C-alpha positions in Angstrom: 22.4 -1.0 -13.6 25.3 1.4 -13.1 23.3 4.0 -11.1 21.8 1.3 -8.8 25.3 -0.2 -8.2 26.9 3.1 -7.5 24.2 3.9 -4.9 24.8 0.5 -3.3 28.4 1.5 -2.4 27.0 3.8 0.3 24.9 1.1 2.0 27.5 0.3 4.6 27.8 4.0 5.5 24.0 4.5 5.9 23.4 1.2 7.6 26.2 -0.7 9.4 24.0 -3.8 9.4 23.7 -4.0 5.6 24.8 -7.2 4.0 28.5 -7.4 3.6 29.6 -8.3 0.1 30.8 -11.9 -0.2 29.0 -13.0 3.0 26.2 -15.4 2.3 22.8 -14.4 3.7 22.2 -17.8 5.2 25.2 -17.4 7.5 23.1 -15.4 9.9 20.5 -18.2 9.9 17.8 -16.2 8.1 16.7 -16.0 4.6 18.0 -12.6 3.3 14.6 -11.6 1.9 13.2 -11.2 5.4 15.6 -8.4 6.0 14.0 -6.6 3.1 10.6 -7.3 4.6 11.7 -5.8 8.0 13.1 -2.7 6.3 9.9 -2.3 4.3 7.8 -2.6 7.4 9.9 0.2 9.0 9.2 2.5 6.0 5.5 1.6 6.2 5.5 2.6 9.9 6.8 6.0 8.9 4.3 6.3 6.0 1.3 5.2 8.1 2.1 7.2 11.2 3.4 10.4 9.7 1.7 10.6 6.3 -1.4 8.4 5.8 -3.1 9.0 9.2 -0.7 11.6 10.5 -1.7 14.3 8.0 -5.2 14.4 9.5 -3.7 15.9 12.6 -2.5 18.9 10.6 -5.9 19.7 9.0 -7.4 22.1 11.5 -4.2 23.9 12.4 -3.4 24.4 8.7 -6.9 25.8 8.0 -6.5 28.3 10.8 -2.9 29.3 10.0 -3.5 29.9 6.3 -7.1 31.0 6.7 -8.5 28.8 3.9 -11.7 26.9 3.5 -12.3 23.3 4.2 -12.9 22.7 0.5 -9.6 24.3 -0.6 -7.5 22.4 1.9 -9.4 19.1 1.2 -8.7 19.5 -2.5 -4.9 19.7 -1.8 -5.1 16.6 0.4 -7.2 14.7 -2.2 -4.7 15.5 -5.0 -2.0 13.6 -3.2 -3.9 10.3 -4.0 -4.0 11.2 -7.7 -0.4 12.4 -8.0 0.9 9.5 -5.9 -0.4 7.1 -8.6 0.5 9.1 -11.7 4.2 8.8 -10.8 3.9 5.1 -10.4 5.0 4.2 -14.0 8.1 6.3 -13.5 9.0 4.8 -10.2 8.3 1.3 -11.5 10.5 1.8 -14.5 13.3 3.1 -12.4 13.1 0.2 -10.0 13.2 -2.3 -12.8 16.0 -0.5 -14.6 18.3 0.7 -11.8 17.2 -1.4 -8.8 14.8 -0.7 -6.0 17.3 0.8 -3.6 17.7 3.9 -5.7 14.0 4.5 -5.8 13.6 4.0 -2.1 16.5 6.3 -1.2 15.1 9.0 -3.5 11.7 8.7 -1.9 13.0 8.8 1.7 15.2 11.9 0.9 12.3 13.7 -0.8 9.8 13.0 1.9 12.1 13.8 4.8 13.4 17.1 3.3 9.9 17.9 2.1 8.4 17.6 5.5 11.1 19.9 6.9 10.5 22.4 4.2 6.7 22.3 4.9 7.5 23.6 8.4 9.3 26.6 6.9 6.6 27.6 4.4 4.7 30.9 5.1 2.0 30.9 2.4 -0.6 28.5 1.3 0.8 28.6 -2.3 4.3 27.5 -1.1 2.8 24.9 1.2 0.8 23.4 -1.8 3.9 23.4 -4.0 6.1 21.7 -1.4 3.4 19.2 -0.4 2.4 18.1 -3.9 5.8 18.6 -5.5 8.1 17.0 -2.9 6.3 15.3 0.0 3.7 13.4 -2.0 6.1 12.1 -4.6 8.6 11.3 -1.8 6.1 9.0 0.1 4.9 7.4 -3.1 8.4 6.3 -4.4 9.4 4.0 -1.6 6.2 2.0 -1.8 7.0 1.1 -5.4 10.6 0.2 -4.5 9.7 -2.0 -1.6 7.1 -3.9 -3.5 9.5 -4.6 -6.4 12.1 -5.8 -3.9 9.8 -8.2 -2.1 8.5 -9.6 -5.4 12.2 -10.2 -6.4 12.9 -12.2 -3.2 9.7 -14.1 -2.7 7.4 -16.3 -4.7 6.2 -19.2 -2.5 5.7 -16.9 0.5 4.9 -13.7 -1.4 1.6 -13.1 0.3 3.1 -13.6 3.8 6.0 -11.3 3.0 3.8 -8.5 1.6 1.5 -8.8 4.6 4.3 -8.4 7.1 5.7 -5.5 5.1 2.5 -3.5 4.9 1.5 -4.2 8.5 3.9 -1.4 9.5 1.3 1.1 8.3 -1.1 0.0 11.0 1.7 0.1 13.6 2.5 3.6 12.6 -1.2 4.6 13.0 -1.2 3.9 16.7 2.5 4.4 17.5 3.6 7.6 15.7 0.3 9.5 15.0 -0.3 10.2 18.7 3.3 11.6 18.9 2.6 13.9 15.9 -0.7 15.0 17.5 1.0 15.9 20.8 3.8 18.0 19.0 1.3 19.7 16.8 -1.1 20.6 19.6 1.6 21.7 22.0 4.2 23.4 19.8 2.4 24.1 16.5 2.1 22.4 13.1 5.4 23.7 11.9 7.2 21.9 14.7 5.2 18.8 13.9 6.2 18.9 10.3 9.9 19.4 11.0 9.9 16.6 13.6 8.2 14.3 11.0 10.9 15.1 8.5 13.7 14.4 10.9 12.2 11.1 11.9 11.9 10.1 8.2 15.6 10.9 7.6 17.0 9.4 10.8 14.9 6.2 10.6 14.2 5.9 6.9 17.7 6.2 5.4 19.2 3.2 7.3 16.1 1.2 6.4 16.4 2.2 2.7 20.1 1.1 2.6 19.0 -2.5 3.3 17.2 -2.9 0.0 18.9 -4.8 -2.8 18.1 -7.2 -5.6 19.0 -10.9 -5.0 22.1 -12.2 -6.7 21.6 -14.9 -9.3 20.2 -18.0 -7.6 20.0 -16.3 -4.2 16.2 -16.2 -4.2 15.9 -19.9 -5.0 15.5 -20.7 -1.4 12.0 -19.3 -1.6 11.3 -20.5 -5.1 11.9 -24.2 -5.4 11.4 -25.8 -8.8 7.7 -26.7 -9.4 5.8 -27.7 -12.5 4.2 -24.8 -14.4 0.6 -25.1 -15.3 -1.8 -23.1 -17.5 -4.4 -22.7 -14.9 -4.5 -22.2 -11.2 -5.3 -19.9 -8.3 -3.1 -17.0 -7.2 -1.7 -18.9 -4.3 0.5 -21.9 -3.7 -0.1 -25.5 -3.1 -3.4 -25.5 -1.3 -5.7 -28.2 0.0 -7.7 -30.1 -2.6 -4.9 -30.0 -5.2 -5.4 -26.4 -6.2 -3.2 -25.9 -9.3 -0.3 -23.5 -9.4 0.2 -20.5 -11.6 3.2 -20.5 -14.0 5.6 -19.1 -11.4 8.8 -19.5 -13.4 7.6 -17.3 -16.3 8.2 -13.6 -16.5 5.6 -11.8 -18.7 6.7 -8.7 -20.7 4.6 -5.6 -20.2 2.9 -6.1 -23.5 2.1 -9.7 -22.8 0.6 -8.9 -19.4 -1.5 -6.1 -20.8 -3.0 -8.5 -23.3 -4.3 -10.9 -20.6 -7.7 -10.9 -19.0 -6.1 -11.5 -15.6 -4.2 -8.2 -15.6 -7.4 -6.2 -16.2 -9.4 -8.2 -13.7 -6.8 -7.3 -11.1 -7.1 -3.6 -12.1 -10.9 -3.8 -11.8 -10.7 -5.4 -8.4 -8.3 -2.8 -7.1 -10.4 0.0 -8.4 -13.7 -1.3 -6.9 -11.9 -2.0 -3.6 -10.6 1.5 -3.4 -14.0 3.1 -3.9 -14.9 1.8 -0.5 -11.5 2.1 1.2 -10.7 5.6 0.2 -14.2 6.9 1.0 -14.1 5.3 4.5 -10.7 6.7 5.2 -12.0 10.3 4.7 -15.6 9.8 6.0 -15.1 7.3 8.9 -15.8 10.0 11.5 -19.0 11.5 10.0 -20.4 8.1 9.1 -20.3 6.9 12.7 -21.4 10.3 14.1 -24.5 10.0 11.8 -25.2 6.7 13.6 -25.3 8.3 17.0 -21.7 7.6 18.1 -19.9 10.4 19.9 -16.7 11.9 18.4 -14.7 10.9 21.5 -15.8 7.3 21.0 -15.0 7.4 17.3 -11.4 8.2 18.3 -11.2 5.0 20.3 -12.7 3.1 17.4 -10.0 4.4 15.1 -7.4 3.0 17.4 -9.4 -0.3 17.6 -9.5 -0.5 13.8 -5.7 0.1 13.6 -4.9 -2.7 16.1 -7.2 -5.2 14.4 -5.7 -4.5 11.0 -2.5 -6.4 12.1 -4.0 -9.9 12.6 -6.2 -9.3 9.5 -3.2 -8.6 7.3 -1.1 -11.3 8.8 -3.7 -14.0 8.5 -4.7 -13.1 5.0 -1.1 -13.3 3.8 -0.3 -16.6 5.5 -3.5 -18.3 4.5 -3.3 -16.9 1.0 0.1 -18.4 0.4 -1.2 -21.8 1.5 -4.5 -21.6 -0.4 -5.2 -18.7 -2.8 -4.3 -15.0 -2.7 -7.2 -14.1 -4.9 -9.8 -15.9 -2.9 -8.4 -14.5 0.4 -8.7 -11.1 -1.1 -12.3 -11.9 -2.0 -13.1 -13.1 1.5 -11.6 -9.9 2.9 -13.9 -7.9 0.7 -16.9 -9.7 2.1 -16.1 -8.1 5.4 -16.3 -4.8 3.7 -19.8 -5.7 2.5 -20.7 -6.6 6.1 -19.4 -3.2 7.3 -21.7 -1.4 4.9 -24.7 -3.6 5.9 -24.0 -2.7 9.6 -24.3 1.0 8.9 -27.4 0.5 6.6 -29.4 -1.8 8.8 -27.9 -1.6 12.3 -29.4 0.5 15.1 -27.9 3.8 16.2 -25.3 3.5 19.0 -21.9 2.3 20.1 -22.3 -1.4 19.1 -23.0 -0.5 15.5 -19.8 1.6 15.6 -17.8 -1.3 17.1 -19.0 -3.8 14.5 -18.3 -1.3 11.7 -14.7 -0.7 12.9 -14.1 -4.5 13.2 -15.4 -5.4 9.8 -13.6 -2.5 8.1 -10.3 -3.7 9.7 -10.9 -7.2 8.5 -11.7 -6.0 5.0 -8.2 -4.4 4.8 -6.6 -7.8 4.8 -7.1 -7.6 1.0 -4.7 -4.7 0.5 -1.5 -6.6 0.4 -3.0 -9.6 -1.5 -3.9 -7.5 -4.6 -0.3 -6.5 -5.2 0.9 -10.0 -4.6 -1.4 -11.2 -7.4 0.7 -9.1 -9.9 3.9 -10.8 -8.9 2.5 -14.3 -8.7 0.9 -14.2 -12.1 3.3 -12.1 -14.1 6.7 -12.7 -12.6 9.6 -10.6 -11.4 11.3 -9.0 -14.4 8.7 -6.3 -15.1 6.9 -6.2 -11.8 7.7 -2.5 -11.2 6.3 -1.3 -14.5 3.2 -3.5 -14.3 2.5 -2.3 -10.8 3.2 1.3 -11.8 0.6 1.1 -14.6 -2.0 -0.3 -12.1 -1.2 2.5 -9.7 -2.6 5.0 -12.2 -6.0 3.3 -11.9 -5.5 3.1 -8.2 -4.9 6.8 -7.9 -8.0 7.7 -9.9 -10.3 5.5 -7.8 -8.7 6.7 -4.6 -9.2 10.3 -5.5 -12.8 9.8 -6.8 -14.2 7.7 -4.0 -14.3 10.4 -1.2 -15.4 13.1 -3.6 -18.2 11.0 -5.0 -19.4 10.1 -1.5 -19.2 13.8 -0.5 -21.4 14.8 -3.5 -24.0 12.2 -2.7 -24.1 13.2 1.0 -24.5 16.9 0.1 -27.3 16.2 -2.3 -29.3 13.7 -0.2 -28.3 15.0 3.3 -27.7 11.4 4.2 -25.1 8.7 4.0 -27.5 6.0 2.9 -27.0 6.3 -0.9 -23.3 6.7 -0.5 -23.1 3.6 1.7 -24.9 1.6 -1.0 -22.4 2.7 -3.6 -19.5 1.6 -1.3 -21.3 -1.7 -0.7 -21.6 -2.4 -4.4 -18.0 -1.5 -4.9 -16.9 -4.0 -2.2 -19.2 -6.7 -3.6 -18.0 -6.3 -7.2 -14.3 -6.4 -6.0 -15.0 -9.6 -4.1 -16.6 -11.3 -7.1 -13.8 -10.1 -9.4 -11.0 -11.4 -7.0 -12.7 -14.8 -6.7 -12.8 -15.2 -10.5 -9.1 -14.4 -11.1 -7.1 -17.2 -12.5 -3.6 -17.5 -13.8 -3.2 -16.4 -17.4 -2.0 -18.9 -20.0 1.7 -18.7 -20.8 2.3 -16.3 -23.8 3.1 -18.0 -27.1 6.6 -17.1 -28.1 9.0 -18.0 -30.9 12.1 -19.9 -29.9 14.4 -16.8 -30.7 12.2 -14.6 -28.4 12.5 -17.1 -25.6 16.3 -17.1 -25.9 16.5 -13.3 -25.8 14.3 -13.1 -22.7 
């Protein structure tokens, strides 16, 4: 803990509003965990607006500047999904070992400095090295740190907290991406990259300084004593007497890996990402193939980003009151509907509108899936358990768009690819619905004392 504690000394310098030592969080009339949620949402705004959707603005200018093929540039962009998950176990271990603030600060520094360095590169080789070696890792690290922090502070309202946190990504999509597009089109991609890096450092560092782990007993306000049970849904006290998961038990990594629940969560995440990652890359051509103009598709992207906010919020709030796993399953049913609209709907604008709406509603499941890890396996090893899952996440995220591209190239149609995405969404929905809390691990008395 020495490294995390030493980093914490600089929090008041980076952020004058950071919690002052010795001053209880409830003095300000707000549970301290919500400050972590607000800071996490700010980081997601930067991630969503500058990296997740913002990088698409750089694609054509980069292709022309470096004179490379679409395939070559697409491969570099696809590798970010794979690499961003491979470093998950490292980031998760660091967050559990040294505290989440250190992981978030490292990520913000790397992503901000990396973006600035991108604007100074003059060759495609150097661009690839900086992008994959600094920027990609930089944007992956904070996500692990923020999830660990929120899981430490919340249990009863974990789904709500994660939903509010990740909603920043949708805000960034329609708030920051247009700004990046304007700078790139008016002043060049180098200026856009440097501006993005400056924004990350100026906004991200104060937000990163907010993060900290709760003091002993400080998180109890969101985790009142409740009886542990051996069965239950992923959520809280829901209607009809839905049982609760054993929320006061922290599984070790080995214990979690030996449960059926952990691998069902992994399977659900993988199947969900087959659809989500493919739609992220192929949203434009899918709708163009249904007779929607490119100008209209731009408007539908904005519509989808706006609708993601209520979808994420409602899924988290209802999930806490009912069941996170079942809300994730219901969200995936909207993904199935989106695929059916493309398969069976007529060509034209209204098919495009319905598709955008259903895709937005399906993304309410994103935050729920990570909440399931914390609800079922506790806080002590959340970073490592999430990091292991991120490896599977990265593989499916990278494979989805490539698989769809191959099917489209071979069939000259999106029909077969849409069926694959539909099956992925349907399987994810069934898997999420079937998830139940794992039975508490059997331990000897001496092991319980050590843990």
